[in-house]
C-alpha positions in Angstrom: -0.5 -0.1 0.1 1.7 3.2 -1.2 1.9 6.2 1.4 2.0 9.6 0.6 2.7 12.4 2.4 0.2 15.7 2.8 -1.0 18.2 4.9 -2.7 17.8 7.7 -4.8 20.6 9.5 -5.1 21.1 13.4 -8.3 22.0 13.5 -11.5 19.5 15.0 -13.0 18.4 12.1 -10.0 16.7 10.2 -10.9 13.8 12.1 -13.7 13.6 9.3 -11.8 14.5 6.9 -12.6 12.6 3.1 -9.2 11.3 2.6 -8.7 10.7 6.2 -6.0 13.9 6.0 -6.1 14.8 2.8 -8.2 17.3 1.2 -7.9 19.1 4.5 -4.7 19.0 5.1 -4.3 20.2 1.6 -6.0 23.4 2.6 -5.2 23.8 6.5 -0.8 22.8 6.5 1.2 20.9 8.6 2.7 17.6 7.1 1.2 13.9 7.9 1.4 10.7 6.1 -1.3 9.1 4.9 -2.1 5.7 6.2 -3.7 3.3 2.6 -7.3 4.9 2.4 -9.6 7.1 2.5 -13.7 6.7 1.6 -17.2 7.8 2.7 -21.2 7.7 2.1 -22.5 7.4 -1.0 -25.2 10.3 -2.4 -28.8 9.9 -1.7 -29.9 9.2 -4.9 -32.0 6.0 -4.2 -34.5 6.1 -2.1 -35.7 2.6 -1.6 -36.4 -0.2 0.8 -33.8 -3.1 1.2 -36.0 -6.1 0.3 -33.4 -8.6 -0.1 -32.3 -10.7 2.6 -29.0 -9.4 4.0 -26.2 -11.8 4.5 -26.2 -12.2 8.4 -30.1 -12.3 7.8 -30.5 -9.3 9.6 -33.7 -7.9 8.9 -34.6 -4.4 8.1 -36.9 -2.7 10.7 -40.5 -1.7 8.9 -40.5 2.0 7.4 -37.1 2.5 7.4 -35.7 3.6 3.9 -31.9 2.8 2.2 -30.1 5.2 0.5 -28.7 2.2 -0.8 -30.8 0.3 -3.5 -30.8 -3.3 -5.8 -29.2 -3.3 -9.2 -29.0 -5.3 -12.3 -25.5 -5.4 -12.2 -24.0 -8.8 -10.7 -21.4 -9.7 -9.0 -19.1 -11.2 -11.3 -19.8 -8.3 -13.6 -18.3 -5.7 -11.1 -15.1 -8.0 -10.3 -14.6 -8.7 -13.9 -14.2 -4.8 -14.3 -12.6 -5.0 -11.0 -9.7 -7.3 -12.3 -9.4 -5.8 -15.7 -7.9 -2.3 -14.2 -4.9 -4.6 -12.4 -1.8 -3.0 -12.9 -3.3 0.7 -13.5 0.1 2.8 -11.0 -0.5 5.8 -9.7 2.9 8.0 -10.9 5.8 9.3 -8.6 3.6 12.1 -7.3 0.9 9.6 -6.0 -1.4 10.3 -8.5 -2.6 10.2 -12.0 -5.2 7.2 -12.1 -8.3 7.4 -13.7 -9.7 7.2 -10.0 -8.2 10.2 -8.6 -8.9 12.3 -12.4 -12.8 11.1 -12.3 -13.3 11.2 -8.5 -11.6 14.6 -8.7 -14.2 16.0 -11.5 -17.4 14.1 -10.1 -20.8 15.7 -8.0 -19.6 13.2 -5.1 -16.1 14.7 -4.8 -18.5 19.0 -4.6 -20.1 17.4 -1.6 -17.4 15.6 0.7 -15.3 19.1 -0.2 -18.7 20.7 1.2 -18.9 18.1 4.4 -14.8 17.9 4.8 -13.2 21.0 3.5 -10.4 21.1 0.7 -11.0 21.2 -3.1 -10.8 19.1 -6.0 -7.3 19.2 -6.7 -6.4 17.2 -3.4 -8.1 14.1 -5.5 -5.6 14.4 -7.7 -2.8 13.3 -5.7 -4.8 11.3 -2.6 -4.5 7.7 -1.1 -7.1 5.9 -4.2 -8.2 2.7 -2.9 -12.0 4.3 -2.0 -11.7 5.9 -5.7 -11.1 2.6 -6.9 -14.1 1.2 -5.2 -16.5 4.1 -6.5 -15.2 4.1 -9.7 -15.6 0.2 -10.2 -19.7 1.3 -9.5 -19.5 3.9 -11.2 -18.5 2.0 -14.3 -20.1 -1.1 -13.7 -23.9 0.8 -13.7 -23.6 -0.6 -9.8 -23.3 2.6 -8.0 -26.7 2.5 -6.4 -25.5 -0.1 -4.2 -21.9 0.4 -4.4 -22.4 3.8 -3.3 -19.2 6.5 -4.0 -16.5 8.2 -1.7 -12.9 8.9 -0.6 -13.1 8.0 3.2 -13.1 4.2 4.3 -14.7 4.7 7.9 -16.7 6.8 6.6 -18.2 4.2 4.0 -18.2 0.9 5.8 -20.8 3.4 7.8 -22.7 3.7 4.8 -23.1 -0.3 4.4 -24.2 -0.1 8.3 -26.0 2.2 8.7 -28.5 0.7 5.2 -28.3 -2.7 6.8 -25.8 -4.3 4.4 -23.3 -5.3 7.0 -21.5 -7.8 8.2 -19.4 -10.4 9.0 -19.5 -13.4 6.0 -17.5 -13.8 3.3 -19.6 -13.0 -0.3 -17.7 -12.3 -3.7 -18.6 -9.0 -4.6 -18.5 -7.5 -0.8 -16.6 -4.6 -0.4 -13.9 -5.2 1.9 -12.6 -3.1 4.7 -9.3 -3.7 6.5 -7.9 -2.8 9.7 -3.7 -3.3 9.6 -4.0 -3.1 13.7 -6.8 -6.2 13.5 -9.4 -4.0 15.3 -12.7 -4.8 14.1 -13.6 -1.2 15.5 -15.4 1.2 12.1 -13.4 3.9 13.2 -9.8 2.4 12.8 -10.1 1.1 8.7 -7.4 2.3 6.7 -8.0 0.4 3.5 -11.3 -0.9 1.5 -11.4 -3.6 -1.9 -13.7 -6.0 -3.3 -13.7 -9.2 -2.1 -13.2 -12.6 -5.0 -13.6 -15.0 -3.4 -13.1 -17.3 0.5 -9.9 -19.2 0.0 -11.4 -21.6 3.0 -7.8 -21.5 4.9 -8.6 -18.6 6.9 -8.1 -15.6 3.7 -9.8 -14.1 1.4 -8.6 -13.0 -2.4 -9.1 -9.4 -3.5 -8.8 -6.7 -5.9 -7.7 -3.5 -4.5 -6.8 -0.1 -5.3 -3.7 1.5 -4.4 -1.7 -1.4 -3.0 1.6 -3.0 -2.9 3.4 -0.3 -4.6 0.3 2.7 -5.2 -1.3 -0.3 -8.1 -4.7 -2.1 -8.8 -3.4 -5.4 -7.8 -5.0 -9.2 -6.6 -3.7 -9.9 -3.1 -4.7 -12.5 -0.6 -5.2 -11.3 3.0 -6.0 -13.0 6.1 -9.4 -12.5 7.6 -7.5 -11.6 10.3 -7.4 -7.6 9.0 -11.0 -7.5 8.1 -13.2 -5.6 9.7 -16.1 -6.5 8.2 -17.8 -6.4 4.5 -20.9 -4.0 3.1 -22.9 -6.6 1.0 -24.0 -4.4 -2.5 -27.6 -5.6 -3.3 -26.6 -7.6 -7.1 -28.9 -8.7 -9.6 -29.0 -12.5 -8.9 
């Protein structure tokens, strides 16, 4: 996972900064090193009750609305697109990927800037694992189910809020990691897609901003998994 030098703010709203410390830092000064990636909650573009069975068999309370909705895209289609990006690499400044460029120009960037401060240019060289997941969602047609953001902690909390969060491995799930082994959503460092459960205590994944700043297929121990977000894919 690539690390990037960034600017860090001293104001208390840094704790909720999209990009972990990137966007606010660019604006407010100081220095820090970014840990992996950032992500957050998708835009409220689709409001629908969740009708599919939750992978952990949790039931959504009657009358509760969701910001996430089922799509006509399958998990395999999403994984095929994610895997087609393997080998894409950042430049020496930690930027230059299509995922950062797309996100910086997106409606969601405007919303996360409004929420966290900063500017669009800050996304261009910022940690991008969550932007990769968001890009795959957008370009596969699954964004209403996958969401989009650049801060992993808030991204995970969006799945939790919509009762699409759990601890069972499922192909196509969005997997959130903490390198410390913490199971606290606030300690999330990184995000990717699950390809499969290997049956030996590990999972196979596709991730952006991993290795030396590339899209790669990885094998990860389940001990580093905080949990999974479950998009409502087509059967």
